[in-house]
C-alpha positions in Angstrom: -108.7 -159.3 52.8 -109.7 -155.8 54.0 -112.7 -153.5 53.7 -111.6 -149.9 53.2 -114.3 -147.4 54.2 -113.6 -143.7 53.3 -115.7 -140.6 53.9 -114.7 -137.8 51.5 -116.0 -134.5 50.2 -118.5 -135.0 47.3 -116.5 -132.7 45.0 -113.4 -134.8 45.4 -115.1 -138.0 44.2 -113.9 -137.8 40.6 -110.3 -137.2 41.6 -110.4 -140.2 44.0 -111.9 -142.4 41.3 -109.2 -141.4 38.8 -106.5 -142.1 41.4 -108.0 -145.5 42.1 -108.3 -146.4 38.4 -104.6 -145.5 37.9 -103.7 -148.1 40.5 -106.0 -150.7 38.9 -108.7 -150.5 41.7 -112.0 -150.6 39.8 -114.5 -152.2 42.2 -116.1 -149.9 44.7 -119.5 -149.0 46.3 -120.3 -145.3 46.7 -123.1 -143.9 48.9 -124.2 -140.4 49.8 -123.9 -139.7 53.5 -124.4 -136.9 56.0 -122.0 -136.2 58.9 -120.0 -133.7 60.8 -116.6 -133.7 62.4 -114.2 -131.1 63.5 -115.7 -128.5 61.1 -119.0 -128.7 63.1 -121.2 -127.2 60.3 -122.3 -123.6 59.7 -125.1 -121.1 60.3 -127.3 -120.1 57.4 -130.2 -117.6 57.2 -133.3 -119.0 55.4 -136.3 -116.7 54.9 -135.2 -114.6 57.9 -134.7 -117.6 60.2 -131.2 -118.5 61.5 -130.6 -122.2 60.8 -127.7 -124.3 62.1 -126.5 -126.8 59.6 -124.4 -129.3 61.4 -124.8 -132.4 59.1 -122.7 -131.8 55.9 -122.8 -133.8 52.7 -120.2 -136.5 52.4 -119.6 -139.5 50.1 -118.9 -142.9 51.6 -116.7 -145.3 49.6 -116.5 -149.0 50.4 -113.7 -151.0 48.7 -113.0 -154.6 49.4 -109.4 -155.5 48.5 -106.8 -158.3 49.0 -103.8 -157.6 51.1 -101.6 -156.5 48.1 -104.0 -153.7 47.2 -104.5 -152.2 50.7 -101.7 -149.6 50.5 -102.2 -148.6 46.9 -105.9 -148.1 47.6 -105.3 -146.0 50.7 -102.6 -143.9 48.8 -105.1 -143.3 45.9 -107.8 -142.1 48.2 -105.5 -139.7 50.0 -104.1 -138.5 46.7 -107.5 -137.7 45.3 -109.2 -136.4 48.5 -106.6 -134.4 50.2 -106.9 -130.6 50.0 -105.2 -129.7 53.3 -108.4 -128.3 54.8 -110.5 -129.5 57.7 -113.1 -131.9 56.4 -111.0 -133.8 53.9 -112.3 -137.0 55.3 -111.5 -140.2 57.1 -110.4 -143.8 56.1 -111.2 -146.9 58.1 -109.7 -150.3 57.5 -111.7 -153.3 58.6 -110.7 -157.0 58.3 -113.0 -159.2 56.2 -113.6 -162.6 57.6 -115.0 -164.1 54.4 -116.1 -163.1 50.9 -118.4 -165.1 48.6 -119.1 -164.3 45.0 -122.8 -165.1 44.4 -122.6 -165.8 40.7 -119.8 -168.4 40.8 -119.7 -169.5 44.4 -116.0 -168.6 44.7 -114.9 -167.7 48.2 -111.9 -165.9 49.8 -109.4 -163.9 47.7 -110.6 -165.0 44.3 -114.1 -163.8 45.2 -112.9 -160.2 45.8 -111.1 -160.1 42.4 
């Protein structure tokens, strides 16, 4: 079992979701996030004042999958999020020690679904 955490551009979210759905990955958690990486932000003038904006809007996806779905999930995220420009995002893969479904009490692989 793995937890896949991906940071992507907000405007690429629909494309990533469609790519995931086409690979039968439906369960995910999505959160708005702020961050910066190699692109380092930008300068903006607001009411005559120069403002440095270095925290940019991102979307954080968290997807828990069984071993069989790790590669298809990663491939779908890359397919949907990749533009070839700086700031396309990052993917982190973390092992899951245990999973428990609250409703049924199932544990392990069946609990992830």
